[in-house]
C-alpha positions in Angstrom: 17.5 48.2 17.2 17.6 46.7 14.0 16.8 43.0 12.5 18.3 41.9 9.7 16.8 38.8 8.1 18.9 37.2 5.6 17.3 35.8 1.9 18.0 32.4 1.4 20.0 31.5 -1.3 18.1 29.5 -3.7 19.6 26.4 -5.9 18.4 24.9 -8.8 17.8 20.9 -8.8 17.3 19.1 -12.4 15.6 15.7 -11.6 14.5 13.0 -14.6 11.3 11.6 -13.9 8.9 9.8 -15.9 6.5 12.3 -17.6 3.3 10.8 -16.8 4.3 10.1 -13.1 5.1 14.0 -13.5 2.1 15.2 -14.9 -0.3 12.7 -12.5 1.8 14.3 -9.6 1.0 18.1 -10.8 -2.6 16.9 -11.1 -2.9 15.6 -8.1 -0.7 18.2 -6.4 -3.1 21.0 -7.9 -5.8 19.5 -6.2 -4.6 20.0 -2.9 -3.2 23.6 -3.6 0.3 23.0 -4.3 3.0 23.1 -7.4 5.4 20.7 -7.7 8.4 22.8 -6.9 6.6 23.6 -3.5 6.3 19.9 -2.6 9.8 18.9 -3.8 11.0 21.6 -1.3 8.6 20.6 1.2 10.1 16.9 1.0 13.7 18.2 0.9 12.8 20.4 4.4 10.9 17.6 5.9 14.5 15.1 5.3 16.5 17.9 7.2 14.2 18.5 9.8 13.1 14.4 10.9 16.7 13.6 9.4 15.3 10.7 7.5 13.0 10.3 4.4 9.4 10.7 5.6 8.1 7.7 4.2 9.1 3.5 4.7 10.9 2.2 2.0 11.2 -1.8 1.8 12.3 -4.4 -0.5 9.2 -6.4 -1.9 10.1 -9.3 0.0 9.9 -7.6 3.5 6.7 -6.5 2.5 5.5 -9.8 1.4 6.7 -11.1 4.6 5.0 -8.3 6.8 1.5 -9.1 4.6 2.0 -13.0 5.5 2.1 -11.8 9.2 -0.3 -9.3 9.1 -3.2 -11.2 7.4 -1.9 -14.5 5.9 -0.6 -16.1 9.2 -4.4 -15.2 11.6 -6.2 -17.0 8.3 -4.3 -19.9 8.6 -4.4 -20.2 12.4 -8.1 -19.7 12.3 -8.1 -22.5 9.6 -6.2 -24.5 11.5 -8.7 -24.0 14.9 -11.8 -24.8 12.5 -10.2 -28.1 11.1 -9.7 -29.2 14.5 -13.5 -28.3 15.5 -15.4 -31.2 15.5 -18.7 -29.5 15.6 -17.5 -28.2 11.9 -18.7 -30.6 9.2 -15.5 -31.4 6.7 -15.8 -32.1 3.1 -13.1 -33.8 1.3 -12.6 -32.4 -2.5 -14.9 -35.2 -4.3 -17.7 -34.4 -1.7 -17.2 -30.4 -2.4 -17.2 -30.9 -6.1 -20.4 -33.1 -6.1 -22.2 -30.4 -3.9 -21.1 -27.5 -5.6 -22.3 -29.1 -9.0 -25.7 -30.0 -7.6 -25.7 -26.3 -6.2 -25.4 -25.4 -10.2 -27.8 -27.6 -11.3 -30.5 -26.5 -9.1 -29.8 -23.1 -9.8 -29.1 -23.1 -13.7 -30.4 -26.6 -14.9 -26.9 -27.7 -16.2 
């Protein structure tokens, strides 16, 4: 019984990238113990295996909406809750400015 293994056909890919990006990527890959060819081959194999690009691609506006939802909205809700709390002292802009001025004078004499 003999088994034959076929040697894969190698295809060459030519890609234009920013030379600085290439150098930085090569340095990082070298620290991992991988060369650029192996990393690109790994990327392509992952695309084939998972039938997708193995990382998220999004528009700037989509990313900003996610940041707003994840970080800004909770802070706004927290601020609304604190603003409604009668136990928390509220300052108007002029009061706050004066308080900060007094602190600066106390610290620096100015």
